[in-house]
C-alpha positions in Angstrom: 39.9 38.5 2.9 40.5 39.7 -0.6 37.0 41.1 -0.8 37.5 43.1 2.4 40.7 44.5 1.0 38.8 45.7 -2.0 36.2 47.4 0.2 38.9 49.2 2.0 40.5 50.4 -1.2 37.1 51.4 -2.7 36.1 53.3 0.5 39.2 55.5 0.3 39.1 56.3 3.9 35.3 56.8 4.1 34.2 54.6 7.0 30.5 54.8 6.1 31.1 53.7 2.4 33.2 50.8 3.7 30.5 49.7 6.1 27.8 50.0 3.4 29.9 47.9 1.0 30.5 45.3 3.7 26.8 45.2 4.7 25.7 44.7 1.1 28.3 42.0 0.5 27.1 40.2 3.7 23.4 40.6 2.9 24.1 39.2 -0.7 26.0 36.2 0.8 23.2 35.5 3.3 20.5 35.7 0.6 22.5 33.2 -1.5 22.8 30.8 1.5 19.2 31.2 2.5 18.0 30.5 -0.9 20.2 27.3 -1.0 18.9 26.2 2.3 15.2 26.9 1.4 15.6 24.8 -1.8 17.3 22.0 0.1 14.6 22.0 2.8 11.8 22.0 0.2 13.2 18.9 -1.5 13.6 17.2 1.9 10.0 18.1 3.0 8.6 16.9 -0.3 10.5 13.6 0.0 9.2 13.1 3.6 5.7 14.0 2.5 5.9 11.4 -0.3 7.2 8.7 2.1 4.7 9.4 4.9 1.8 9.6 2.5 2.7 6.2 0.9 3.6 4.5 4.2 0.5 5.7 6.0 -1.8 5.5 3.0 -3.2 9.0 3.5 -5.5 9.1 0.5 -7.3 12.4 0.2 -9.9 11.0 -2.1 -10.7 8.1 0.2 -10.7 10.4 3.2 -13.1 12.8 1.4 -15.2 9.8 0.3 -15.4 8.5 3.9 -16.5 11.9 5.3 -19.0 12.4 2.4 -20.7 9.0 2.7 -20.5 8.1 6.5 -22.5 10.5 8.6 -21.3 8.9 11.9 -17.6 9.5 10.9 -18.3 13.0 9.7 -20.1 13.9 12.9 -17.3 12.5 15.0 -14.7 14.3 13.0 -16.5 17.6 13.5 -16.9 17.0 17.2 -13.2 16.1 17.5 -12.3 19.3 15.7 -14.4 21.4 18.0 -12.9 19.8 21.1 -9.4 20.5 19.7 -10.3 24.1 19.2 -11.2 24.3 23.0 -7.9 22.8 24.1 -5.2 23.6 21.4 -2.3 22.4 23.7 -3.3 18.7 23.4 -0.3 16.4 23.2 0.6 14.4 20.1 -0.2 11.1 21.7 -3.7 12.1 22.6 -4.3 13.6 19.1 -3.2 10.3 17.5 -5.6 8.3 19.8 -8.5 10.6 18.8 -7.7 10.3 15.1 -7.6 6.4 15.4 -11.0 6.5 17.1 -12.6 8.4 14.3 -12.0 5.3 11.9 -10.9 7.4 9.1 -9.2 5.7 6.1 -5.7 6.3 7.2 -3.3 3.3 7.1 -3.4 0.1 5.2 -6.0 -2.6 6.0 -7.3 -5.3 3.8 -10.6 -5.3 5.8 -11.6 -1.7 4.8 -12.1 -1.2 1.1 -10.9 2.5 1.4 -7.7 1.4 3.1 -7.0 -1.7 1.1 -4.6 -2.0 -1.8 -6.5 -1.3 -4.9 -7.5 -4.1 -7.4 -7.5 -2.9 -10.9 -6.1 -0.1 -13.1 -8.9 2.4 -12.4 -8.7 1.8 -8.6 -5.0 2.3 -8.7 -5.3 5.6 -10.8 -7.8 6.9 -8.1 -5.6 5.8 -5.3 -2.6 7.5 -6.9 -4.7 10.6 -7.5 -5.7 10.7 -3.8 -2.1 10.2 -2.7 -0.8 12.9 -5.2 -3.4 15.3 -3.7 -2.1 14.5 -0.2 1.6 15.1 -0.9 1.6 18.8 -1.7 -1.0 19.4 1.1 1.2 17.8 3.6 4.4 19.5 2.4 2.8 22.8 2.3 1.4 22.3 5.8 4.9 21.5 7.0 6.3 24.7 5.6 3.5 27.0 6.6 4.7 27.2 10.2 8.3 27.9 9.2 9.8 31.4 9.4 12.1 31.0 6.4 
């Protein structure tokens, strides 16, 4: 309320100057709030990306290795991507089922060496590198659709 009183006094009866000062004050306040909100959302998205990456074992290095070395999986992934382009409104449940059918190294499984917990320092470093590559990719993908 005090700020508005200052704007009235500074305008000295000039309605246009009062409106300009009020608009500038409002825009500055909204910029500050928007910046605060964006920073908080970025931290939350990064935290979610870390949790999801670790919980689901989405290791970019293992993923790339599977696609690089397994022709059948690579061909199935390409075919699934092409099908998805033809019908972009596919539901989440159907997409998850298709991803599971691809047999990609997502999730934890002791039966699959690419999805098992590493055994050894070098294997752990490679696993951490793969997870570390996935986290920013996931968090950037989450933000790319936003309008903020």
